[in-house]
C-alpha positions as CSV (number, residue, x, y, z in Angstrom):
1,M,23.2,9.4,16.0
2,T,20.2,9.9,13.8
3,G,19.6,8.6,10.3
4,Q,21.8,5.5,10.4
5,N,20.1,4.0,7.4
6,I,17.8,6.5,5.7
7,P,16.7,5.2,2.3
8,F,16.6,8.5,0.4
9,S,18.7,11.6,-0.1
10,M,18.2,14.7,2.0
11,S,17.2,16.6,-1.1
12,E,14.4,14.1,-1.7
13,Y,13.1,14.6,1.9
14,A,13.3,18.3,1.4
15,D,11.2,18.1,-1.7
16,R,8.6,16.0,0.1
17,L,8.3,18.5,2.9
18,A,8.0,21.4,0.5
19,R,5.1,19.6,-1.4
20,T,3.4,18.8,1.9
21,R,3.7,22.3,3.2
22,A,2.3,23.8,0.0
23,S,-0.7,21.5,0.4
24,M,-1.0,22.6,4.1
25,E,-1.0,26.2,3.0
26,R,-3.7,25.6,0.4
27,A,-5.8,24.0,3.1
28,G,-5.2,26.8,5.6
29,L,-3.4,24.6,8.1
30,D,-0.9,25.8,10.6
31,A,0.3,22.3,11.4
32,I,-0.5,18.7,10.7
33,F,-0.3,15.6,12.9
34,V,0.4,12.5,10.8
35,T,-0.4,9.0,12.1
36,D,-0.4,6.9,9.0
37,P,2.9,4.9,9.2
38,S,3.4,5.1,5.4
39,N,3.1,8.9,5.6
40,M,5.4,9.0,8.6
41,A,8.0,7.0,6.8
42,W,7.7,9.0,3.6
43,L,8.3,12.3,5.5
44,T,10.9,11.2,8.0
45,G,12.3,7.8,7.1
46,Y,10.9,6.2,10.3
47,D,10.6,2.5,10.0
48,G,9.5,0.3,12.9
49,W,6.8,-2.2,14.0
50,S,5.3,0.2,16.6
51,F,2.0,1.3,14.9
52,Y,0.0,-0.7,17.5
53,V,0.6,2.2,20.0
54,H,-0.1,5.9,19.5
55,Q,2.6,7.7,17.5
56,G,2.9,10.3,14.8
57,V,4.8,13.1,13.1
58,I,4.2,16.8,13.8
59,L,4.8,19.1,10.9
60,T,4.5,22.9,11.1
61,G,5.2,25.6,8.4
62,D,9.0,25.6,9.0
63,G,11.7,23.6,10.7
64,D,12.2,19.9,11.0
65,P,9.3,17.5,11.5
66,V,9.0,16.1,15.0
67,W,8.6,12.4,15.6
68,W,6.5,11.7,18.7
69,G,5.7,8.2,20.2
70,R,6.3,5.7,22.9
71,S,9.7,6.3,24.7
72,M,11.0,2.8,23.9
73,D,10.2,3.4,20.2
74,A,12.0,6.7,20.2
75,N,15.2,4.7,20.2
76,G,14.1,3.2,16.8
77,A,13.2,6.7,15.5
78,R,16.7,7.9,16.3
79,R,18.1,5.1,14.3
80,T,15.9,5.6,11.2
81,V,14.8,9.2,10.8
82,W,16.9,11.9,9.1
83,M,16.2,14.6,11.7
84,P,18.5,15.3,14.7
85,D,17.9,13.6,18.0
86,S,16.2,16.8,19.3
87,A,13.3,16.2,16.8
88,V,12.5,12.8,18.4
89,V,10.3,12.9,21.6
90,G,8.8,10.1,23.6
91,Y,6.0,9.7,26.1
92,D,6.2,7.7,29.3
93,D,5.2,4.0,29.2
94,G,2.6,4.7,31.8
95,F,0.4,6.1,29.1
96,V,0.3,2.8,27.2
97,Q,-3.1,1.1,27.5
98,S,-3.9,3.1,30.6
99,T,-7.5,3.5,31.8
100,T,-6.7,6.8,33.6
101,R,-4.7,8.8,31.1
102,H,-4.1,8.8,27.3
103,P,-1.0,9.5,25.2
104,M,-2.9,12.3,23.4
105,Q,-2.7,14.3,26.6
106,D,1.1,14.2,26.3
107,L,0.8,15.2,22.6
108,A,-1.3,18.2,23.6
109,T,1.6,19.2,25.9
110,R,4.0,18.9,23.0
111,F,1.8,21.1,20.9
112,G,2.1,23.7,23.6
113,N,5.8,23.4,23.9
114,L,6.2,23.8,20.1
115,G,3.9,26.9,20.2
116,I,1.3,25.3,17.9
117,K,-1.9,27.2,17.7
118,G,-4.7,27.6,15.1
119,R,-5.8,24.9,12.7
120,V,-4.1,21.5,13.0
121,G,-4.8,18.8,10.4
122,I,-5.3,15.3,11.6
123,E,-5.9,12.0,9.7
124,M,-9.5,11.2,10.8
125,E,-10.1,8.4,8.3
126,N,-7.0,6.4,9.4
127,Y,-6.5,2.9,10.7
128,Y,-4.1,4.3,13.4
129,Y,-6.1,7.2,14.9
130,S,-8.9,6.0,17.1
131,A,-12.1,7.6,18.2
132,K,-10.7,7.6,21.8
133,A,-7.5,9.3,20.6
134,H,-9.5,12.0,18.9
135,D,-11.7,12.6,22.0
136,A,-8.7,12.7,24.3
137,L,-6.8,15.1,22.1
138,T,-9.8,17.4,21.6
139,C,-10.3,17.6,25.4
140,A,-6.6,18.3,26.0
141,V,-5.6,20.9,23.4
142,D,-5.8,24.6,24.1
143,G,-6.1,27.2,21.3
144,V,-6.1,24.5,18.6
145,E,-8.8,23.7,16.1
146,L,-8.5,20.1,14.9
147,V,-9.4,19.8,11.2
148,D,-9.7,16.7,9.1
149,A,-6.7,16.4,6.8
150,T,-7.2,12.8,5.7
151,G,-5.2,12.1,2.6
152,L,-3.3,15.3,2.5
153,V,0.1,13.6,2.7
154,N,-1.1,10.5,0.8
155,W,-1.8,12.7,-2.3
156,Q,1.8,14.0,-2.2
157,R,3.0,10.4,-2.6
158,G,1.3,9.8,-5.9
159,I,4.0,10.7,-8.3
160,K,7.1,8.6,-7.6
161,S,10.7,9.8,-7.8
162,Q,13.3,7.8,-9.7
163,A,14.7,6.5,-6.4
164,E,11.2,5.3,-5.4
165,L,10.7,3.6,-8.8
166,G,14.1,1.9,-8.3
167,F,12.8,0.4,-5.1
168,M,9.5,-0.7,-6.7
169,R,11.5,-2.4,-9.6
170,K,13.4,-4.4,-7.0
171,A,10.1,-5.3,-5.3
172,A,8.8,-6.4,-8.8
173,R,11.8,-8.8,-9.2
174,I,10.8,-10.3,-5.9
175,S,7.2,-10.5,-7.0
176,E,8.2,-12.5,-10.1
177,K,10.3,-14.8,-7.9
178,L,7.2,-15.5,-5.8
179,V,5.1,-16.4,-8.9
180,D,7.8,-18.6,-10.3
181,G,8.1,-20.3,-6.9
182,W,4.5,-21.3,-6.3
183,L,4.0,-22.2,-9.9
184,E,6.8,-24.7,-9.7
185,R,5.8,-26.1,-6.2
186,V,2.0,-26.4,-6.2
187,E,0.7,-29.9,-7.0
188,P,-2.5,-31.7,-5.9
189,G,-2.2,-33.0,-2.4
190,I,0.3,-30.5,-1.1
191,P,-1.0,-28.6,1.9
192,K,-1.5,-24.9,1.4
193,N,0.4,-23.8,4.5
194,L,3.6,-25.5,3.2
195,I,3.4,-23.5,0.0
196,V,2.8,-20.3,2.0
197,A,5.9,-21.1,4.0
198,E,8.0,-21.2,0.8
199,I,6.3,-18.0,-0.5
200,M,7.3,-16.2,2.7
201,R,10.8,-17.7,2.5
202,D,11.2,-16.4,-1.1
203,A,9.7,-13.0,-0.1
204,V,12.2,-12.4,2.7
205,T,15.2,-14.0,0.9
206,G,14.7,-11.5,-2.0
207,V,16.7,-11.5,-5.2
208,G,20.4,-11.3,-5.2
209,D,21.5,-8.6,-2.8
210,D,18.0,-7.1,-2.7
211,W,16.6,-8.5,0.5
212,G,12.9,-8.8,1.0
213,D,10.8,-6.9,3.5
214,Y,7.5,-8.0,5.0
215,P,4.5,-7.1,2.7
216,A,1.7,-5.0,3.9
217,I,-0.8,-7.8,3.1
218,V,-0.1,-11.5,3.8
219,P,-0.4,-14.1,1.0
220,L,-4.0,-14.5,-0.2
221,L,-4.7,-17.8,-2.0
222,P,-8.2,-19.1,-1.9
223,S,-9.2,-22.1,-4.1
224,G,-12.3,-23.3,-5.8
225,A,-15.5,-22.0,-4.2
226,D,-13.5,-20.1,-1.6
227,A,-12.0,-18.0,-4.4
228,V,-15.4,-16.2,-4.7
229,A,-14.1,-14.2,-1.7
230,P,-11.1,-12.0,-2.5
231,H,-9.5,-11.7,0.9
232,L,-9.2,-15.2,2.4
233,T,-5.7,-16.3,3.5
234,W,-4.7,-20.0,3.9
235,D,-5.3,-23.1,5.9
236,G,-3.8,-26.6,6.0
237,R,-6.0,-28.2,3.4
238,P,-4.3,-29.6,0.3
239,F,-4.6,-28.3,-3.2
240,Q,-7.1,-30.3,-5.3
241,T,-7.5,-31.2,-9.0
242,G,-10.4,-29.4,-10.5
243,E,-9.9,-26.1,-8.7
244,A,-8.6,-22.7,-9.6
245,T,-6.4,-20.8,-7.0
246,F,-5.5,-17.2,-7.3
247,F,-2.4,-16.0,-5.6
248,E,-2.5,-12.3,-4.5
249,L,1.1,-11.4,-3.5
250,S,3.6,-8.7,-3.5
251,G,7.3,-8.5,-3.2
252,C,8.5,-5.7,-0.9
253,Y,11.8,-3.9,-0.8
254,R,12.3,-1.2,1.9
255,R,8.5,-0.9,2.3
256,Y,7.9,-0.5,-1.4
257,H,5.5,-2.9,-3.1
258,A,4.8,-4.3,-6.6
259,P,1.6,-6.4,-6.2
260,F,1.3,-9.2,-8.8
261,C,-1.5,-11.8,-9.0
262,R,-1.8,-14.8,-11.1
263,T,-4.2,-17.8,-11.1
264,L,-3.4,-21.6,-11.3
265,Y,-5.9,-24.3,-12.4
266,L,-5.1,-27.9,-11.5
267,G,-6.6,-30.1,-14.2
268,T,-8.6,-29.0,-17.3
269,P,-10.2,-25.6,-16.9
270,P,-13.9,-25.5,-17.8
271,D,-15.1,-23.4,-20.7
272,D,-16.6,-20.6,-18.5
273,I,-13.2,-20.0,-16.8
274,R,-11.5,-20.0,-20.2
275,R,-14.0,-17.5,-21.6
276,A,-13.5,-15.3,-18.6
277,E,-9.7,-15.5,-19.0
278,A,-9.9,-14.4,-22.6
279,A,-12.2,-11.4,-21.7
280,L,-10.1,-10.5,-18.8
281,V,-6.8,-10.5,-20.7
282,E,-8.4,-8.5,-23.5
283,G,-9.6,-6.0,-20.9
284,L,-6.2,-5.8,-19.3
285,E,-4.6,-5.0,-22.6
286,A,-7.2,-2.3,-23.4
287,G,-6.7,-0.8,-19.9
288,L,-2.9,-0.8,-20.3
289,D,-3.3,1.1,-23.5
290,A,-5.7,3.6,-21.9
291,A,-3.3,4.1,-19.0
292,R,-1.5,7.1,-20.5
293,A,-0.5,10.5,-19.1
294,G,-3.3,13.0,-19.7
295,N,-6.0,10.4,-19.7
296,R,-8.2,9.9,-16.6
297,A,-8.4,7.1,-14.0
298,C,-11.9,6.2,-15.3
299,D,-10.5,5.7,-18.8
300,I,-8.6,2.6,-17.6
301,A,-11.7,1.2,-15.9
302,N,-13.9,1.9,-18.9
303,A,-11.4,0.2,-21.3
304,L,-11.4,-2.9,-19.1
305,A,-15.2,-3.0,-18.8
306,G,-15.8,-3.3,-22.6
307,P,-14.5,-6.8,-23.2
308,L,-15.9,-8.0,-19.9
309,E,-19.4,-6.7,-20.7
310,R,-19.3,-8.3,-24.1
311,A,-18.6,-11.6,-22.3
312,G,-21.5,-11.1,-20.0
313,I,-19.3,-10.4,-16.9
314,E,-20.2,-7.7,-14.5
315,R,-17.8,-6.3,-12.0
316,G,-19.1,-4.3,-9.0
317,A,-15.7,-3.3,-7.7
318,R,-13.0,-0.8,-8.7
319,C,-10.2,-2.3,-10.7
320,G,-7.1,-0.6,-9.2
321,Y,-5.5,1.8,-6.8
322,P,-2.1,3.5,-6.3
323,V,0.7,1.6,-4.7
324,G,4.2,2.2,-3.5
325,L,5.3,2.7,0.1
326,S,3.1,1.0,2.7
327,Y,2.6,-0.8,6.0
328,P,-0.1,-3.2,7.2
329,P,-2.9,-3.7,6.8
330,D,-3.0,-2.3,3.2
331,W,-0.5,-1.8,0.4
332,G,-2.8,0.8,-1.4
333,E,-2.2,4.6,-1.0
334,R,-6.0,5.3,-0.5
335,T,-6.3,8.2,-3.0
336,I,-7.2,7.5,-6.6
337,S,-9.5,4.6,-7.6
338,L,-9.6,3.1,-11.0
339,R,-13.4,3.2,-11.5
340,A,-15.9,4.8,-13.8
341,E,-16.5,7.7,-11.4
342,D,-12.9,8.8,-10.9
343,Q,-11.9,11.7,-13.1
344,T,-8.4,12.1,-11.8
345,I,-5.9,13.0,-14.5
346,L,-3.1,10.4,-14.9
347,Q,0.4,11.9,-14.6
348,P,3.9,10.5,-15.4
349,G,5.4,8.7,-12.4
350,M,2.0,7.5,-11.0
351,T,2.0,3.8,-10.1
352,F,-1.1,1.6,-9.7
353,H,-2.0,-2.0,-9.0
354,F,-4.3,-2.6,-12.0
355,M,-6.4,-5.2,-10.3
356,P,-9.5,-6.5,-12.2
357,G,-10.1,-9.6,-10.2
358,L,-13.2,-11.7,-11.0
359,W,-15.0,-13.3,-8.1
360,M,-17.9,-15.3,-9.6
361,K,-20.5,-17.7,-8.3
362,D,-18.2,-20.7,-7.5
363,W,-14.7,-19.6,-8.7
364,G,-12.3,-16.7,-8.7
365,L,-9.7,-15.5,-11.2
366,E,-7.0,-12.8,-10.8
367,I,-4.6,-11.6,-13.4
368,T,-3.1,-8.3,-12.4
369,E,-0.2,-5.9,-13.0
370,T,1.6,-3.1,-11.2
371,I,1.8,-0.3,-13.7
372,L,3.8,2.9,-14.2
373,I,2.3,5.9,-16.1
374,G,5.1,7.0,-18.5
375,E,5.8,10.3,-20.2
376,S,4.2,9.0,-23.3
377,G,2.6,5.8,-24.6
378,P,0.8,3.1,-22.7
379,A,1.6,2.1,-19.1
380,E,4.7,0.0,-18.3
381,T,4.2,-3.1,-16.3
382,L,6.8,-3.5,-13.6
383,C,6.6,-7.3,-13.5
384,N,7.1,-9.5,-16.6
385,R,5.4,-12.9,-16.6
386,P,2.7,-14.3,-19.0
387,R,-0.6,-12.6,-18.7
388,K,-2.8,-15.7,-18.6
389,L,-4.4,-18.5,-16.5
390,F,-1.6,-21.0,-15.6
391,V,-2.6,-24.7,-15.9
392,K,-1.1,-27.8,-14.5
393,S,-2.8,-30.9,-15.9
């Protein structure tokens, strides 16, 4: 029986298909083949740890989407997608990691069985669609023109439904629990891996009846000079007095995220970190005020930049991106960027990780928020904890 535990109503999935098909029509596509697990889940409900092998969703101009993947994973698809069993097809395990044939040869046969011809969109800039896969599919298809459709589905995910926002709010409660937990537990001399173990325990335990899912990014918590690098994980070294550690984390509920970063200083923070904290908080407040429906993505970035520039702080990176449903290795949606060049108009229901991290010469500082663009007024922050540098003397 299909759809044992789908997270959304059938009407919501119907709306998603309609939006995606409208975008396909505008792009002149007869079909798309979707390999991004987040897009697959958004369209069909599929949820499984199988993205290390070739799989995807085939969507044409009418009818149900078709889930295609490894035969053993087809069982998981039948348990999680909303479509009937006939819309789930699997390829033989002999295709997996074979040096003589490729799963895309089976996919080409499926295209033929479904009568797919003409222009077919594929996600070329995607973690899960390899150069070898593209070469094999190009050689195997007949009467099909493969066209880059990177981001086509991603852009449809930008404005969240009320049901999606409900999941993100649950993820936000878990994010708050993670911050409260490490803030209580971290002391000089405690090995980092022990703190991470408790973070992961809190993340999976969840809040009340809202269980925690695995996040798309593992905990990131570099200290001192290591915090000049934004994407280091952890080791077994102890926390030390005289160092700042930023914690980049997110609660996750049914694949929906609410990233939430705060920084802890053990000891007495030096003046340069305090000055940076003040400028960063001022910039965050200005950015939140600029994050209004009808404004542009660049307006948030420019509002943040003013206080930082007055403090002599230069940032070379974007300061945010859309978030919501995601799988490893990234919790971003890979569409809009909060930076000076992005003119995208902000719309109600958009959600972003407003992430103006500072990675300086010998220390790092992160104070971030997951934000929701409302119908009017400044953005709402989904998490609620003090916007400051935390200090333990």
